[in-house]
MDTraj code that builds the backbone (N, CA, C; nanometers):
import mdtraj as md
import numpy as np

residues = "MET LYS GLU HIS GLY ILE LEU ASN SER GLU ILE SER LYS ARG LEU SER ASP LEU GLY HIS THR ASP LEU ILE ALA VAL GLY ASP CYS GLY LEU PRO ILE ASP SER ASP LYS LYS ILE ASP LEU ALA LEU LYS LEU GLY GLU PRO LYS PHE ILE ASP VAL LEU GLU VAL LEU LEU GLU ASP PHE GLY CYS GLU HIS TYR ILE LEU ALA SER GLU ILE LYS GLU LYS ASN PRO ASP GLN GLU ALA ALA ILE LYS ASN LEU LEU GLU ASP VAL SER SER GLU TYR ILE SER HIS GLU ASP PHE LYS LYS LYS LEU ASP ASP VAL LYS PHE VAL ILE ARG THR GLY GLU ASN THR PRO TYR SER ASN ILE ILE LEU ARG SER LYS ASN ILE PHE".split()
xyz = np.array([
    [1.3047, 1.8749, -1.3765],
    [1.2666, 1.8021, -1.2567],
    [1.1144, 1.8008, -1.2451],
    [1.0592, 1.6876, -1.2055],
    [0.9154, 1.6725, -1.1885],
    [0.8666, 1.7609, -1.0739],
    [0.7539, 1.8310, -1.0953],
    [0.7014, 1.9221, -0.9944],
    [0.5787, 1.8686, -0.9217],
    [0.5054, 1.7775, -0.9819],
    [0.3792, 1.7316, -0.9247],
    [0.3771, 1.5801, -0.9151],
    [0.2960, 1.5313, -0.8231],
    [0.2844, 1.3877, -0.8056],
    [0.4025, 1.3330, -0.7265],
    [0.4206, 1.2059, -0.7357],
    [0.5256, 1.1377, -0.6595],
    [0.6619, 1.1698, -0.7189],
    [0.7516, 1.2176, -0.6344],
    [0.8860, 1.2529, -0.6787],
    [0.9815, 1.1334, -0.6778],
    [0.9533, 1.0324, -0.5959],
    [1.0387, 0.9139, -0.5924],
    [1.0391, 0.8502, -0.7310],
    [1.1558, 0.8477, -0.7944],
    [1.1640, 0.8036, -0.9337],
    [1.1234, 0.6578, -0.9524],
    [1.1591, 0.5720, -0.8595],
    [1.1253, 0.4302, -0.8727],
    [0.9743, 0.4086, -0.8623],
    [0.9103, 0.4735, -0.7657],
    [0.7653, 0.4591, -0.7522],
    [0.6954, 0.5178, -0.8740],
    [0.7367, 0.6353, -0.9167],
    [0.6751, 0.7013, -1.0311],
    [0.6848, 0.6141, -1.1567],
    [0.8018, 0.5572, -1.1808],
    [0.8196, 0.4718, -1.2982],
    [0.7314, 0.3483, -1.2903],
    [0.7301, 0.2844, -1.1742],
    [0.6523, 0.1602, -1.1613],
    [0.5025, 0.1858, -1.1708],
    [0.4568, 0.2986, -1.1194],
    [0.3148, 0.3320, -1.1346],
    [0.2796, 0.3479, -1.2819],
    [0.3702, 0.4092, -1.3578],
    [0.3461, 0.4304, -1.5008],
    [0.3388, 0.3001, -1.5782],
    [0.4001, 0.1954, -1.5265],
    [0.4021, 0.0656, -1.5934],
    [0.2780, -0.0196, -1.5647],
    [0.1932, 0.0235, -1.4710],
    [0.0787, -0.0578, -1.4306],
    [-0.0339, -0.0537, -1.5319],
    [-0.1103, -0.1632, -1.5337],
    [-0.2320, -0.1714, -1.6120],
    [-0.3497, -0.2025, -1.5213],
    [-0.4673, -0.2080, -1.5816],
    [-0.5901, -0.2362, -1.5068],
    [-0.5806, -0.3717, -1.4371],
    [-0.6170, -0.3757, -1.3136],
    [-0.6209, -0.4920, -1.2218],
    [-0.4850, -0.5314, -1.1656],
    [-0.3776, -0.4639, -1.2046],
    [-0.2479, -0.4938, -1.1424],
    [-0.2545, -0.4600, -0.9945],
    [-0.1786, -0.5348, -0.9148],
    [-0.1769, -0.5171, -0.7694],
    [-0.0453, -0.4562, -0.7239],
    [-0.0550, -0.3656, -0.6259],
    [0.0627, -0.3128, -0.5568],
    [0.0320, -0.3157, -0.4080],
    [0.1337, -0.2958, -0.3258],
    [0.1124, -0.2971, -0.1815],
    [0.1929, -0.1871, -0.1141],
    [0.1427, -0.1458, 0.0012],
    [0.2152, -0.0561, 0.0911],
    [0.2198, -0.1292, 0.2240],
    [0.3379, -0.1365, 0.2849],
    [0.3511, -0.2153, 0.4063],
    [0.4260, -0.1460, 0.5176],
    [0.4080, -0.2008, 0.6361],
    [0.4833, -0.1540, 0.7518],
    [0.6257, -0.2088, 0.7455],
    [0.7080, -0.1684, 0.8386],
    [0.8498, -0.2063, 0.8312],
    [0.8756, -0.3530, 0.8615],
    [0.7747, -0.4251, 0.9124],
    [0.7933, -0.5659, 0.9436],
    [0.7406, -0.6625, 0.8395],
    [0.6716, -0.6125, 0.7381],
    [0.6137, -0.6998, 0.6374],
    [0.7238, -0.7692, 0.5568],
    [0.7185, -0.9028, 0.5469],
    [0.8209, -0.9721, 0.4675],
    [0.8007, -0.9447, 0.3186],
    [0.9034, -0.8886, 0.2558],
    [0.8930, -0.8452, 0.1168],
    [1.0094, -0.9031, 0.0369],
    [0.9771, -0.9586, -0.0791],
    [1.0784, -1.0050, -0.1727],
    [1.1631, -0.8845, -0.2140],
    [1.2938, -0.8956, -0.2028],
    [1.3818, -0.7813, -0.2299],
    [1.3693, -0.7290, -0.3730],
    [1.3299, -0.8153, -0.4682],
    [1.3124, -0.7710, -0.6063],
    [1.1906, -0.6809, -0.6236],
    [1.0953, -0.6900, -0.5312],
    [0.9717, -0.6118, -0.5394],
    [0.9717, -0.4902, -0.4470],
    [1.0681, -0.4814, -0.3585],
    [1.0648, -0.3806, -0.2525],
    [1.1178, -0.2454, -0.2977],
    [1.0383, -0.1419, -0.2660],
    [1.0834, -0.0037, -0.2753],
    [1.0843, 0.0460, -0.1308],
    [1.2008, 0.0653, -0.0757],
    [1.2150, 0.0932, 0.0672],
    [1.2218, 0.2425, 0.0945],
    [1.1211, 0.2919, 0.1666],
    [1.1186, 0.4315, 0.2083],
    [1.1489, 0.4482, 0.3567],
    [1.1619, 0.3381, 0.4305],
    [1.1800, 0.3441, 0.5751],
    [1.3064, 0.4218, 0.6115],
    [1.2903, 0.5188, 0.7019],
    [1.4028, 0.5989, 0.7504],
    [1.4419, 0.5594, 0.8915],
    [1.3405, 0.5417, 0.9760],
    [1.3575, 0.4941, 1.1125],
    [1.2215, 0.4452, 1.1588],
    [1.2155, 0.3809, 1.2745],
    [1.0875, 0.3310, 1.3222],
    [0.9849, 0.4435, 1.3258],
    [0.8748, 0.4216, 1.2588],
    [0.7666, 0.5180, 1.2572],
    [0.7712, 0.6190, 1.1448],
    [0.8793, 0.6254, 1.0706],
    [0.8913, 0.7260, 0.9642],
    [0.9425, 0.6663, 0.8340],
    [0.8793, 0.6971, 0.7237],
    [0.7537, 0.7692, 0.7141],
    [0.6374, 0.6813, 0.7582],
    [0.5302, 0.7459, 0.7989],
    [0.4112, 0.6739, 0.8430],
    [0.3399, 0.6107, 0.7239],
    [0.2843, 0.4955, 0.7497],
    [0.2078, 0.4220, 0.6488],
    [0.0999, 0.5100, 0.5873],
    [0.0193, 0.5745, 0.6694],
    [-0.0961, 0.6495, 0.6191],
    [-0.0527, 0.7700, 0.5361],
    [0.0607, 0.8307, 0.5721],
    [0.1111, 0.9437, 0.4935],
    [0.1549, 0.8981, 0.3548],
    [0.2217, 0.7845, 0.3485],
    [0.2651, 0.7294, 0.2194],
    [0.1432, 0.6907, 0.1364],
    [0.0464, 0.6247, 0.1997],
    [-0.0743, 0.5846, 0.1280],
    [-0.1485, 0.7059, 0.0724],
    [-0.1590, 0.8113, 0.1512],
    [-0.2295, 0.9316, 0.1065],
    [-0.1646, 0.9925, -0.0187],
    [-0.0332, 1.0044, -0.0173],
    [0.0370, 1.0601, -0.1335],
    [0.0252, 0.9652, -0.2527],
    [0.0380, 0.8371, -0.2289],
    [0.0263, 0.7391, -0.3362],
    [-0.1092, 0.7494, -0.4052],
    [-0.2152, 0.7645, -0.3281],
    [-0.3493, 0.7684, -0.3849],
    [-0.3760, 0.8950, -0.4668],
    [-0.2922, 0.9960, -0.4516],
    [-0.3033, 1.1148, -0.5360],
    [-0.2545, 1.0862, -0.6777],
    [-0.1750, 0.9808, -0.6941],
    [-0.1130, 0.9458, -0.8222],
    [-0.1592, 0.8105, -0.8764],
    [-0.2389, 0.7384, -0.8011],
    [-0.2750, 0.5999, -0.8334],
    [-0.4263, 0.5823, -0.8251],
    [-0.4856, 0.5277, -0.9299],
    [-0.6286, 0.4985, -0.9296],
    [-0.6543, 0.3599, -0.8740],
    [-0.7257, 0.3540, -0.7637],
    [-0.7526, 0.2274, -0.6948],
    [-0.9001, 0.1906, -0.7080],
    [-0.9272, 0.0661, -0.7522],
    [-1.0653, 0.0201, -0.7621],
    [-1.1037, -0.0776, -0.6516],
    [-1.0042, -0.1301, -0.5776],
    [-1.0318, -0.2303, -0.4735],
    [-0.9087, -0.2409, -0.3843],
    [-0.9299, -0.2715, -0.2569],
    [-0.8154, -0.2927, -0.1685],
    [-0.8404, -0.4089, -0.0735],
    [-0.7286, -0.4624, -0.0236],
    [-0.7308, -0.5787, 0.0656],
    [-0.6534, -0.5442, 0.1922],
    [-0.7136, -0.5781, 0.3065],
    [-0.6487, -0.5621, 0.4370],
    [-0.6482, -0.6967, 0.5088],
    [-0.5584, -0.7108, 0.6038],
    [-0.5602, -0.8275, 0.6916],
    [-0.6740, -0.8101, 0.7915],
    [-0.7522, -0.9133, 0.8114],
    [-0.8667, -0.9050, 0.9026],
    [-0.8246, -0.8692, 1.0450],
    [-0.7028, -0.9003, 1.0817],
    [-0.6533, -0.8727, 1.2164],
    [-0.6463, -0.7228, 1.2477],
    [-0.6435, -0.6387, 1.1430],
    [-0.6361, -0.4939, 1.1655],
    [-0.7586, -0.4442, 1.2423],
    [-0.8725, -0.5096, 1.2240],
    [-0.9964, -0.4664, 1.2909],
    [-0.9803, -0.4630, 1.4428],
    [-0.9155, -0.5636, 1.4972],
    [-0.8982, -0.5735, 1.6425],
    [-0.7673, -0.5114, 1.6901],
    [-0.6605, -0.5310, 1.6151],
    [-0.5270, -0.4914, 1.6607],
    [-0.4874, -0.3488, 1.6261],
    [-0.5552, -0.2871, 1.5261],
    [-0.5180, -0.1519, 1.4854],
    [-0.6380, -0.0787, 1.4227],
    [-0.7472, -0.0639, 1.5008],
    [-0.8692, -0.0044, 1.4464],
    [-0.8530, 0.1418, 1.4030],
    [-0.7622, 0.2157, 1.4653],
    [-0.7401, 0.3545, 1.4239],
    [-0.6809, 0.3610, 1.2831],
    [-0.5876, 0.2705, 1.2545],
    [-0.5298, 0.2664, 1.1202],
    [-0.6349, 0.2228, 1.0183],
    [-0.7167, 0.1263, 1.0551],
    [-0.8242, 0.0819, 0.9659],
    [-0.9171, 0.1992, 0.9331],
    [-0.9536, 0.2778, 1.0333],
    [-1.0417, 0.3931, 1.0120],
    [-0.9761, 0.4961, 0.9195],
    [-0.8471, 0.5189, 0.9374],
    [-0.7751, 0.6146, 0.8519],
    [-0.7722, 0.5665, 0.7071],
    [-0.7529, 0.4373, 0.6883],
    [-0.7532, 0.3789, 0.5535],
    [-0.8910, 0.3958, 0.4904],
    [-0.9943, 0.3602, 0.5648],
    [-1.1309, 0.3723, 0.5129],
    [-1.1644, 0.5167, 0.4782],
    [-1.1121, 0.6106, 0.5543],
    [-1.1345, 0.7521, 0.5267],
    [-1.0743, 0.7922, 0.3917],
    [-0.9550, 0.7415, 0.3610],
    [-0.8902, 0.7722, 0.2330],
    [-0.9559, 0.7009, 0.1148],
    [-1.0133, 0.5848, 0.1416],
    [-1.0669, 0.5001, 0.0347],
    [-1.2167, 0.4749, 0.0538],
    [-1.2895, 0.5769, 0.0957],
    [-1.4288, 0.5590, 0.1363],
    [-1.5205, 0.5074, 0.0258],
    [-1.4949, 0.5362, -0.0982],
    [-1.5815, 0.4918, -0.2081],
    [-1.5235, 0.3746, -0.2864],
    [-1.4277, 0.3056, -0.2273],
    [-1.3585, 0.1960, -0.2947],
    [-1.3960, 0.0643, -0.2273],
    [-1.4222, -0.0386, -0.3064],
    [-1.4569, -0.1690, -0.2491],
    [-1.3368, -0.2289, -0.1771],
    [-1.3661, -0.3132, -0.0788],
    [-1.2585, -0.3711, 0.0021],
    [-1.2913, -0.5143, 0.0412],
    [-1.1892, -0.5819, 0.0891],
    [-1.2076, -0.7152, 0.1461],
    [-1.1032, -0.7374, 0.2537],
    [-1.1337, -0.8314, 0.3426],
    [-1.0435, -0.8682, 0.4509],
    [-1.0086, -1.0155, 0.4369],
    [-0.8804, -1.0450, 0.4531],
    [-0.8331, -1.1826, 0.4531],
    [-0.7387, -1.1996, 0.5716],
    [-0.7080, -1.3216, 0.6075],
    [-0.6160, -1.3431, 0.7192],
    [-0.4775, -1.2870, 0.6847],
    [-0.4011, -1.2528, 0.7865],
    [-0.2670, -1.1993, 0.7630],
    [-0.1795, -1.3010, 0.6900],
    [-0.1978, -1.4276, 0.7214],
    [-0.1214, -1.5320, 0.6520],
    [-0.1559, -1.5344, 0.5031],
    [-0.2842, -1.5241, 0.4704],
    [-0.3244, -1.5192, 0.3297],
    [-0.2776, -1.3890, 0.2640],
    [-0.2770, -1.2797, 0.3406],
    [-0.2278, -1.1523, 0.2896],
    [-0.0826, -1.1662, 0.2455],
    [-0.0006, -1.2279, 0.3299],
    [0.1412, -1.2447, 0.2952],
    [0.1569, -1.3316, 0.1703],
    [0.0740, -1.4327, 0.1532],
    [0.0784, -1.5152, 0.0320],
    [0.0381, -1.4343, -0.0911],
    [-0.0590, -1.3455, -0.0733],
    [-0.1085, -1.2626, -0.1844],
    [-0.0007, -1.1669, -0.2349],
    [0.1001, -1.1383, -0.1531],
    [0.2096, -1.0514, -0.1961],
    [0.2845, -1.1085, -0.3162],
    [0.2731, -1.2401, -0.3368],
    [0.3348, -1.3014, -0.4555],
    [0.2767, -1.2435, -0.5846],
    [0.1537, -1.1934, -0.5778],
    [0.0843, -1.1439, -0.6965],
    [0.1042, -0.9950, -0.7230],
    [0.1672, -0.9228, -0.6301],
    [0.1819, -0.7785, -0.6485],
    [0.3027, -0.7473, -0.7366],
    [0.2942, -0.6330, -0.8063],
    [0.4042, -0.5884, -0.8917],
    [0.5181, -0.5298, -0.8089],
    [0.4833, -0.4569, -0.7014],
    [0.5846, -0.4024, -0.6114],
    [0.5215, -0.3686, -0.4768],
    [0.6081, -0.3535, -0.3770],
    [0.5656, -0.3199, -0.2411],
    [0.6462, -0.1995, -0.1943],
    [0.5755, -0.0990, -0.1442],
    [0.6415, 0.0171, -0.0851],
    [0.6518, -0.0076, 0.0649],
    [0.7740, -0.0131, 0.1154],
    [0.7982, -0.0359, 0.2587],
    [0.8102, 0.0994, 0.3282],
    [0.7291, 0.1182, 0.4317],
    [0.7329, 0.2402, 0.5116],
    [0.8069, 0.2130, 0.6418],
    [0.8185, 0.3142, 0.7244],
    [0.8778, 0.2964, 0.8569],
    [0.7751, 0.2641, 0.9634],
    [0.6495, 0.2474, 0.9222],
    [0.5398, 0.2229, 1.0168],
    [0.5699, 0.1066, 1.1091],
    [0.5409, 0.1253, 1.2360],
    [0.5673, 0.0195, 1.3344],
    [0.4444, -0.0083, 1.4201],
    [0.3264, -0.0050, 1.3560],
    [0.2046, -0.0479, 1.4240],
    [0.1516, -0.1717, 1.3533],
    [0.0813, -0.2597, 1.4260],
    [0.0431, -0.3889, 1.3694],
    [-0.0535, -0.3798, 1.2510],
    [-0.0280, -0.4655, 1.1537],
    [-0.1158, -0.4866, 1.0383],
    [-0.1383, -0.3604, 0.9554],
    [-0.0407, -0.2738, 0.9514],
    [-0.0474, -0.1536, 0.8675],
    [0.0048, -0.1878, 0.7293],
    [-0.0764, -0.2652, 0.6587],
    [-0.0420, -0.3152, 0.5256],
    [-0.1672, -0.3136, 0.4400],
    [-0.1494, -0.2873, 0.3121],
    [-0.2626, -0.2846, 0.2200],
    [-0.2178, -0.3301, 0.0819],
    [-0.3063, -0.4025, 0.0160],
    [-0.2877, -0.4363, -0.1243],
    [-0.3921, -0.3570, -0.2019],
    [-0.3482, -0.2912, -0.3073],
    [-0.4338, -0.2047, -0.3888],
    [-0.4425, -0.2594, -0.5304],
    [-0.5633, -0.2594, -0.5865],
    [-0.5816, -0.3040, -0.7246],
    [-0.6061, -0.1824, -0.8144],
    [-0.5300, -0.1764, -0.9211],
    [-0.5352, -0.0638, -1.0144],
    [-0.6657, -0.0609, -1.0921],
    [-0.7241, 0.0595, -1.1035],
    [-0.8475, 0.0732, -1.1799],
    [-0.8176, 0.1103, -1.3248],
    [-0.9178, 0.0983, -1.4063],
    [-0.9097, 0.1403, -1.5446],
    [-0.9323, 0.2915, -1.5474],
    [-0.8489, 0.3663, -1.6153],
    [-0.8593, 0.5124, -1.6121],
    [-0.9485, 0.5684, -1.7218],
    [-1.0084, 0.4826, -1.8034],
    [-1.1005, 0.5341, -1.9054],
    [-1.2267, 0.4524, -1.9092],
])
top = md.Topology()
chain = top.add_chain()
for i, resn in enumerate(residues, 1):
    res = top.add_residue(resn, chain, resSeq=i)
    for name in ("N", "CA", "C"):
        top.add_atom(name, md.element.get_by_symbol(name[0]), res)
traj = md.Trajectory(xyz[None], top)
């Protein structure tokens, strides 16, 4: 049995399949996700929290860039601050929530959390590990 890193077998396998510049996403429970791309961790409203999932994911995933919906600045500034705290040395960009949802077409997979606060969604771009 695996002792370190992400224990969820589906997430662990999919992370291992990624290459440089591949995109993945972590979303709240309301984000529309193609069922073929969805890894569902939601247990109930609010659990697991988006930021907790993101924190554990970043221990196993090298991120060179991330994308947030611009609406998070006004509608969920505490979540934005928590994200920036985890990814303080990583480049970022903001796009409209509508464009964010379209960008999900380009991701390899989406981890669905139980988060129930607005715009708690992120797209992460994989970095080169060498």
